C-alpha positions in Angstrom: -28.9 -12.1 -28.4 -25.2 -11.3 -28.1 -22.9 -8.3 -27.8 -21.4 -6.8 -30.9 -17.7 -6.2 -29.4 -15.7 -5.6 -26.5 -15.4 -1.4 -26.5 -13.3 -0.7 -23.6 -11.2 -1.9 -20.4 -11.1 0.3 -17.6 -7.8 0.1 -15.4 -7.6 2.3 -12.2 -4.0 3.5 -12.3 -1.7 5.8 -9.8 -1.1 8.5 -12.8 -3.2 8.5 -16.0 -0.8 10.7 -17.8 2.3 8.5 -16.9 0.4 5.3 -17.8 -1.0 6.9 -21.0 2.7 7.8 -22.0 3.8 4.0 -21.3 1.0 2.8 -23.7 1.4 5.3 -26.4 5.1 5.2 -26.5 5.6 1.4 -26.0 2.7 0.2 -27.8 1.6 2.8 -30.3 -2.0 3.2 -28.6 -3.5 6.6 -29.8 -5.2 9.0 -27.2 -8.5 9.6 -28.0 -9.7 12.1 -25.3 -9.1 13.0 -21.6 -11.8 14.3 -19.3 -10.9 14.6 -15.7 -9.3 11.8 -14.1 -9.9 9.8 -17.3 -7.7 9.1 -20.2 -8.9 7.1 -23.3 -6.6 5.4 -25.5 -7.4 3.5 -28.9 -6.1 -0.2 -29.8 -7.6 -1.3 -32.7 -11.3 -1.5 -32.3 -11.1 -1.3 -28.5 -10.0 1.7 -26.2 -8.1 1.3 -22.8 -9.4 3.6 -20.2 -7.1 5.1 -17.7 -8.6 6.3 -14.4 -6.6 7.8 -11.4 -6.9 5.9 -8.2 -5.3 2.9 -6.2 -4.3 0.2 -8.7 -6.2 -3.0 -8.3 -3.7 -5.5 -9.2 -4.5 -9.3 -9.1 -2.0 -11.8 -9.9 -4.4 -13.5 -12.6 -5.4 -10.5 -14.2 -3.6 -9.5 -17.5 -4.0 -7.7 -20.7 -3.5 -9.7 -23.9 -2.1 -8.8 -27.3 -2.1 -11.1 -30.1 0.3 -10.4 -32.7 0.6 -12.3 -36.2 4.1 -14.5 -35.7 6.5 -15.8 -33.6 9.0 -13.4 -35.1 6.5 -10.5 -34.2 6.5 -11.8 -30.4 10.4 -11.8 -30.5 10.4 -8.1 -32.0 8.0 -6.8 -29.3 10.3 -8.6 -26.6 13.3 -6.6 -28.0 11.3 -3.3 -28.1 9.8 -3.9 -24.5 13.7 -4.7 -23.2 14.5 -1.3 -24.3 11.8 0.2 -22.3 11.0 0.4 -18.2 8.8 -2.7 -18.6 10.2 -5.6 -16.9 9.7 -9.0 -18.5 8.0 -11.5 -15.9 7.9 -14.4 -18.0 9.0 -16.0 -21.1 9.8 -16.2 -24.0 8.1 -19.2 -23.7 7.0 -21.9 -26.4 4.0 -23.9 -25.8 3.9 -25.3 -29.3 1.2 -23.7 -31.0 1.3 -20.8 -28.4 4.4 -18.6 -27.9 4.2 -15.8 -25.5 6.1 -13.5 -22.8 4.5 -10.8 -20.2 5.8 -7.8 -18.8 4.4 -5.2 -16.4 3.2 -2.0 -16.9 4.1 1.1 -14.5 1.6 0.2 -12.0 2.5 -3.3 -12.1 -0.5 -4.7 -14.5 0.6 -7.7 -16.7 0.7 -7.5 -20.1 1.0 -10.4 -22.1 2.1 -10.8 -25.9 1.6 -13.7 -28.1 1.3 -15.5 -31.2 -1.2 -18.2 -31.2 -1.7 -20.8 -34.2 -5.4 -21.2 -35.5 -8.2 -20.1 -34.1 -8.2 -17.7 -31.2 -9.0 -18.9 -27.8 -6.6 -21.2 -26.3 -5.7 -19.0 -23.2 -2.4 -18.9 -22.0 -2.0 -18.8 -18.3 1.2 -16.1 -18.0 0.3 -15.8 -14.4 1.3 -19.5 -13.4 4.8 -18.5 -13.0 3.5 -16.0 -10.3 2.4 -19.0 -8.1 5.7 -20.2 -7.4 
């Protein structure tokens, strides 16, 4: 027996509307609904749920978005640089894995990467935070 798919990730954020606007405007996520302190955004087949509270930042936690080419990573980097999303790592080329990371308004790390071949080689964009 196995799970069909990942449905959503829930982030605790200081201001759900501010965070929703960030993910909608920068990454093109679509608002599905809001109920109380929750905002649900769609990203492909999964949702990003934002709930109001004290953010729970851990230096190893991040959201990863896989794109289709190195050029697309560079295009996203240019778009991120035009928004209030500080780049904290990269771009870095690890051979078959090309990546950079930035931060959302609460400090959650966001990785945008291209990976050659099968999915599953996990890049560790948080390694730079250890220094």
